[in-house]
C-alpha positions as CSV (number, residue, x, y, z in Angstrom):
1,M,0.0,0.0,0.0
2,A,2.9,2.3,0.8
3,K,4.5,1.6,-2.5
4,K,1.3,2.6,-4.4
5,D,1.2,5.9,-2.4
6,N,4.9,6.6,-3.2
7,D,4.3,5.9,-6.9
8,A,1.3,8.3,-6.9
9,R,3.5,11.0,-5.3
10,Y,5.8,11.0,-8.3
11,S,3.1,10.5,-11.0
12,T,2.5,13.2,-13.5
13,P,-0.8,14.5,-14.9
14,D,0.3,13.4,-18.4
15,S,1.0,9.8,-17.3
16,H,-1.9,8.6,-19.5
17,R,-0.1,10.0,-22.5
18,Q,3.3,8.4,-21.9
19,I,4.3,6.3,-24.9
20,R,6.4,3.1,-24.3
21,T,9.2,2.5,-26.8
22,S,10.8,-0.8,-27.7
23,V,12.9,-2.8,-25.1
24,H,16.0,-1.9,-27.1
25,D,15.5,1.8,-26.5
26,V,17.6,3.7,-24.0
27,G,14.5,4.9,-22.1
28,S,11.6,2.7,-21.4
29,E,9.1,5.5,-21.2
30,I,9.2,9.0,-22.7
31,S,6.4,11.5,-22.1
32,L,6.0,13.6,-25.2
33,T,3.8,16.1,-23.4
34,S,6.2,16.9,-20.6
35,M,9.6,15.8,-22.0
36,E,11.0,19.4,-21.7
37,F,9.4,20.2,-18.4
38,P,11.7,20.4,-15.3
39,P,11.3,17.2,-13.2
40,P,10.3,17.4,-9.5
41,S,13.1,18.0,-7.1
42,G,13.9,16.6,-3.6
43,R,13.6,12.9,-4.5
44,A,15.0,10.3,-2.3
45,S,17.3,7.5,-3.5
46,T,16.1,3.9,-3.7
47,Q,18.0,2.9,-0.5
48,S,16.7,5.8,1.5
49,R,13.1,5.0,0.4
50,Q,13.5,1.4,1.5
51,S,14.8,2.5,4.9
52,H,11.7,4.6,5.6
53,H,8.4,3.2,6.7
54,S,6.0,6.1,6.2
55,D,5.4,8.8,3.6
56,H,6.0,11.7,5.9
57,Q,9.6,10.7,6.4
58,L,10.3,11.2,2.6
59,P,11.6,14.6,1.5
60,R,9.0,16.7,-0.1
61,T,9.1,17.2,-3.8
62,R,9.0,20.6,-5.4
63,T,7.6,21.0,-8.9
64,Y,8.7,24.0,-11.0
65,H,6.1,25.6,-13.3
66,P,7.2,25.4,-16.9
67,F,7.0,29.2,-17.1
68,A,8.7,29.9,-13.8
69,P,11.3,32.7,-14.0
70,H,14.0,30.2,-12.8
71,V,13.2,28.0,-15.7
72,L,12.8,30.5,-18.5
73,L,15.8,32.7,-17.7
74,L,18.1,29.8,-17.4
75,L,17.4,29.2,-21.1
76,I,19.4,32.4,-21.8
77,P,22.9,31.2,-21.2
78,S,22.2,27.6,-22.3
79,S,20.8,28.7,-25.7
80,I,23.7,31.1,-26.2
81,F,26.3,28.4,-25.4
82,G,24.4,26.0,-27.7
83,L,24.5,28.5,-30.5
84,L,28.2,29.1,-30.0
85,A,29.0,25.4,-29.9
86,R,27.0,25.0,-33.2
87,L,28.8,27.8,-35.0
88,G,32.1,26.6,-33.7
89,L,31.6,23.0,-34.8
90,V,30.4,24.1,-38.2
91,A,33.5,26.3,-38.6
92,L,35.8,23.5,-37.5
93,G,34.0,21.1,-39.9
94,T,34.3,23.4,-42.9
95,Y,37.5,22.8,-44.8
96,E,38.7,21.8,-48.2
97,G,38.2,18.1,-49.0
98,Q,35.8,17.5,-46.1
99,S,34.4,14.0,-46.0
100,I,31.2,14.9,-44.1
101,F,28.9,17.9,-44.1
102,P,29.8,20.3,-41.3
103,L,26.4,20.4,-39.6
104,A,26.5,16.7,-38.9
105,Y,28.9,17.3,-35.9
106,A,26.5,19.7,-34.2
107,Q,23.5,17.4,-34.8
108,G,25.3,14.4,-33.5
109,L,26.7,16.1,-30.3
110,G,23.4,17.8,-29.5
111,C,21.4,14.5,-29.8
112,F,24.0,12.7,-27.7
113,V,23.6,15.1,-24.9
114,M,19.9,15.1,-25.3
115,G,19.7,11.4,-25.1
116,Y,21.9,11.4,-22.0
117,F,19.7,13.8,-19.9
118,V,16.3,12.5,-21.2
119,F,17.3,9.1,-19.9
120,L,18.3,10.5,-16.6
121,K,15.0,12.3,-16.2
122,E,12.7,9.4,-17.1
123,P,13.8,5.9,-16.0
124,M,16.5,7.0,-13.5
125,G,14.4,9.7,-11.9
126,K,11.4,7.4,-11.7
127,L,13.5,4.6,-10.1
128,Q,15.0,7.1,-7.7
129,V,18.6,6.0,-8.5
130,I,20.0,9.5,-8.3
131,P,18.6,12.7,-7.0
132,V,17.6,15.5,-9.3
133,L,20.0,18.3,-8.5
134,Y,18.3,21.4,-9.9
135,P,15.2,20.8,-12.1
136,P,15.4,24.0,-14.2
137,L,18.9,22.9,-15.2
138,Y,17.4,19.9,-17.0
139,T,15.2,22.2,-19.2
140,A,18.2,24.4,-19.8
141,L,20.4,21.5,-20.9
142,T,17.8,19.9,-23.1
143,T,15.6,22.7,-24.5
144,G,18.2,25.4,-24.2
145,F,21.6,23.9,-25.0
146,C,20.7,20.8,-27.1
147,G,17.8,22.5,-28.9
148,S,20.1,25.4,-29.9
149,L,23.1,23.2,-30.7
150,T,21.0,21.3,-33.2
151,T,18.9,22.9,-35.9
152,F,16.2,21.7,-38.2
153,S,16.0,24.7,-40.5
154,S,19.7,24.7,-41.5
155,W,19.4,21.0,-42.2
156,Q,16.5,21.6,-44.5
157,L,18.5,24.4,-46.2
158,D,21.5,22.0,-46.7
159,V,19.2,19.5,-48.4
160,F,17.5,22.1,-50.6
161,N,20.9,23.5,-51.6
162,S,21.9,20.0,-52.7
163,W,19.0,19.9,-55.2
164,L,20.0,23.3,-56.6
165,N,23.8,22.8,-56.6
166,P,24.4,26.6,-56.1
167,Q,28.2,26.1,-56.2
168,D,27.8,24.8,-59.8
169,A,29.8,21.7,-59.1
170,H,30.5,19.6,-62.1
171,R,28.1,16.7,-61.6
172,P,25.0,15.3,-63.3
173,G,21.5,16.0,-61.9
174,L,21.3,12.5,-60.4
175,R,24.3,13.3,-58.3
176,D,22.4,16.4,-56.9
177,F,19.6,14.0,-55.9
178,M,22.1,11.6,-54.2
179,D,23.7,14.5,-52.3
180,G,20.4,15.7,-50.9
181,L,19.3,12.2,-50.1
182,G,22.6,11.5,-48.4
183,K,22.2,14.6,-46.1
184,T,18.7,13.6,-45.3
185,V,19.4,9.9,-44.4
186,F,22.7,10.5,-42.7
187,T,21.3,13.3,-40.5
188,L,18.5,11.1,-39.4
189,A,20.8,8.2,-38.8
190,I,23.4,10.2,-36.9
191,S,20.7,11.9,-34.8
192,L,18.9,8.8,-33.8
193,A,22.1,6.8,-33.1
194,S,23.4,9.7,-31.0
195,V,20.2,9.7,-28.9
196,L,20.5,6.0,-28.3
197,F,24.2,6.2,-27.5
198,G,23.7,9.1,-25.1
199,G,21.1,7.1,-23.2
200,Y,23.3,4.1,-23.0
201,M,26.1,6.3,-21.6
202,A,23.7,7.7,-19.0
203,R,22.7,4.2,-18.0
204,V,26.4,3.3,-17.5
205,S,27.6,6.5,-15.8
206,G,24.5,7.8,-14.2
207,H,25.2,6.0,-10.9
208,Y,28.5,7.7,-10.6
209,L,27.2,11.3,-10.9
210,P,27.8,13.4,-7.8
211,S,25.0,13.9,-5.4
212,L,24.7,17.6,-4.5
213,P,22.0,19.5,-2.7
214,P,19.8,21.8,-4.7
215,P,20.9,25.5,-4.6
216,S,19.5,27.7,-1.8
217,H,16.9,30.4,-2.3
218,T,19.6,33.1,-2.5
219,V,21.7,31.2,-5.0
220,R,18.6,30.5,-7.2
221,Y,17.7,34.2,-7.4
222,A,21.4,35.2,-7.9
223,L,21.6,32.8,-10.8
224,T,18.4,34.2,-12.3
225,I,19.8,37.8,-12.1
226,A,23.1,36.6,-13.6
227,C,21.1,35.1,-16.6
228,V,19.5,38.5,-17.3
229,L,22.8,40.3,-17.1
230,F,24.3,37.6,-19.4
231,Y,21.7,38.4,-22.1
232,A,22.2,42.1,-21.6
233,A,25.9,41.6,-22.3
234,T,25.1,40.5,-25.9
235,L,24.3,44.1,-26.8
236,P,27.8,45.6,-26.1
237,T,29.3,42.5,-27.6
238,Y,27.5,43.3,-30.9
239,F,28.5,47.0,-30.9
240,L,32.0,46.9,-29.4
241,L,33.6,43.9,-31.1
242,P,34.8,44.3,-34.7
243,N,32.3,44.5,-37.5
244,S,33.6,41.3,-39.1
245,F,32.4,39.4,-36.0
246,R,28.8,40.5,-36.4
247,H,27.7,38.3,-39.2
248,R,29.8,35.4,-37.8
249,V,28.5,35.3,-34.3
250,T,27.7,38.5,-32.4
251,A,24.5,39.3,-34.3
252,A,23.3,35.7,-33.7
253,L,23.7,36.1,-30.0
254,L,21.0,38.7,-29.9
255,F,18.4,36.3,-31.2
256,A,19.4,32.9,-29.7
257,F,17.2,33.2,-26.6
258,P,14.1,34.6,-28.4
259,G,14.2,31.6,-30.8
260,T,14.6,29.1,-27.9
261,L,11.8,30.8,-25.9
262,V,9.3,30.7,-28.8
263,R,10.1,27.0,-29.4
264,Y,9.6,26.2,-25.7
265,I,6.3,28.0,-25.5
266,L,5.1,26.2,-28.6
267,S,6.1,22.9,-27.1
268,V,4.4,23.6,-23.8
269,Y,1.1,24.6,-25.3
270,L,0.9,22.5,-28.5
271,N,2.6,19.2,-27.7
272,P,-0.2,18.0,-25.3
273,I,-2.8,18.4,-28.0
274,M,-1.9,15.2,-29.9
275,A,-0.3,12.3,-28.1
276,S,0.7,10.7,-31.4
277,F,2.1,13.8,-33.1
278,P,4.3,16.4,-31.4
279,L,2.5,19.4,-32.8
280,G,4.6,22.0,-30.8
281,T,7.9,20.8,-32.2
282,F,6.5,20.5,-35.7
283,A,5.1,24.1,-35.5
284,A,8.5,25.4,-34.3
285,N,10.4,23.6,-37.1
286,F,7.8,24.7,-39.7
287,L,7.9,28.4,-38.6
288,G,11.7,28.5,-38.3
289,T,12.2,26.9,-41.7
290,G,9.8,29.3,-43.4
291,L,11.5,32.3,-41.8
292,L,15.0,31.1,-42.7
293,A,13.9,30.8,-46.3
294,A,12.4,34.3,-46.3
295,F,15.6,35.8,-44.8
296,H,17.7,34.2,-47.5
297,V,15.4,35.6,-50.1
298,I,15.8,39.1,-48.6
299,Q,19.6,38.7,-48.6
300,S,19.5,37.8,-52.3
301,I,17.5,40.7,-53.6
302,A,19.7,42.1,-56.3
303,N,17.8,45.2,-57.3
304,K,17.6,46.4,-53.7
305,P,21.0,46.0,-52.2
306,V,21.0,45.4,-48.4
307,S,23.4,47.3,-46.2
308,P,26.2,45.5,-44.4
309,N,24.6,46.0,-41.0
310,A,21.3,44.7,-42.3
311,C,23.1,41.8,-43.8
312,S,24.7,41.0,-40.4
313,L,21.3,41.2,-38.7
314,L,19.7,39.0,-41.3
315,Q,22.5,36.4,-40.9
316,G,22.0,36.7,-37.1
317,L,18.3,35.9,-37.5
318,V,19.2,32.9,-39.7
319,D,21.8,31.5,-37.3
320,G,20.4,32.7,-34.0
321,F,16.6,33.0,-34.2
322,C,15.8,30.3,-36.8
323,G,18.7,28.1,-35.7
324,C,17.5,28.1,-32.1
325,L,13.8,28.1,-32.9
326,T,14.2,24.8,-34.8
327,T,15.7,21.6,-33.4
328,V,16.8,18.2,-34.4
329,S,17.6,16.8,-30.9
330,T,14.0,17.0,-29.6
331,F,12.8,15.8,-33.0
332,A,15.0,12.7,-32.7
333,V,13.9,11.9,-29.2
334,E,10.2,12.3,-30.3
335,I,10.8,9.9,-33.2
336,R,12.1,7.3,-30.7
337,A,9.0,7.8,-28.5
338,L,6.4,7.3,-31.2
339,Q,5.2,3.9,-32.2
340,G,4.6,2.1,-35.5
341,W,3.6,4.2,-38.4
342,E,3.6,7.3,-36.2
343,R,7.4,7.5,-36.6
344,P,7.6,7.6,-40.5
345,R,4.6,9.9,-40.6
346,Y,6.2,12.4,-38.3
347,V,9.5,12.3,-40.2
348,V,8.0,12.5,-43.7
349,M,5.6,15.3,-42.8
350,S,8.3,17.4,-41.0
351,W,10.9,16.9,-43.8
352,G,8.4,17.3,-46.6
353,A,6.9,20.5,-45.1
354,G,10.4,22.0,-44.8
355,Q,11.3,21.3,-48.4
356,I,7.9,22.5,-49.7
357,L,8.4,25.8,-47.7
358,F,11.8,26.4,-49.4
359,L,10.3,25.7,-52.8
360,L,7.4,28.1,-52.2
361,V,9.4,30.9,-50.6
362,M,12.4,30.7,-52.9
363,G,10.5,29.7,-56.0
364,P,10.0,33.2,-57.4
365,S,13.7,34.0,-56.8
366,L,14.7,30.7,-58.5
367,L,12.4,31.5,-61.5
368,A,14.1,34.9,-61.8
369,G,17.4,33.1,-62.3
370,N,18.9,33.7,-58.9
371,K,20.3,30.2,-58.2
372,K,22.8,31.2,-55.6
373,I,20.1,32.3,-53.2
374,M,22.4,34.5,-51.0
375,T,24.3,37.4,-52.4
376,C,24.4,39.6,-49.3
377,S,27.7,41.3,-48.7
378,F,29.4,41.4,-45.3
379,N,32.1,43.9,-46.1
């Protein structure tokens, strides 16, 4: 009887929507409706639970509201660090004679970290193997860091560019198709495999993570204020650093948190609507992909040249807002959580909607003979 009461203590309102995956998955249960929510804090370990004989001896749990300031503001530094990691990995992976497209490194790393912490939240949190240190940190690492490190819109742009061959590489049209198909298949394979490997590593190493008490009231509020100041620092970074840094990184820093925040809000409100289709993530990826296509069209307008500062802001919107608004890490975890034909349906609809958006938005520019899409100058 006590065991049933303890289980009820840790149950969530969305437990009827939890979807069980295969036994080979890294997590036995993933709740699509609350995957990005901060988990309850103050849980006891398995041994301490077994040593107690009544519920009142267990530590009280504290549940953070999804829109609590401690949760939302912690998305600021995590989204900025995720953006910086993505831009850095893409820069490192871009070189002459590269054997893999640069964005694959960011997608793989982000999905690995995502799989690691999602597994810690679901099975290990439920089994009380390790305590949850600071619940908002979970949302910051998954929604903020991993969601900003991976990007769905840039993936769709890479695939669309493969069809167009804007670099005018000497290859037949069938090779263009193979290039786009390869970026599609390998991104999905790398993302899903990284999620599984991250969960496996969490299962192996999770027991050895340090057990630290949650931060005090003063520390929590100090951390929240520090997050606000951290975002405020992006403005002097944009204006004081050299102009050549603006289109590369500093402009994108201004829009990283707004993109992540919009994606998080869409997930919180829309994902619970359909248990078999993550509508919130789909809407975020759809919106971000359409905006990215529109920003590239604006950059490529030849008869109305765009100023260098406007070019930098447009590129900042592409890398920062659209890159953080869309995500592959959450997309990959949701694919693993779905069952049967729900998986290919979600993949095909998301991928197809992205490619159709590029065709509709960039179609007039392509018909006008502007194949290279972006001619914006950053001088």
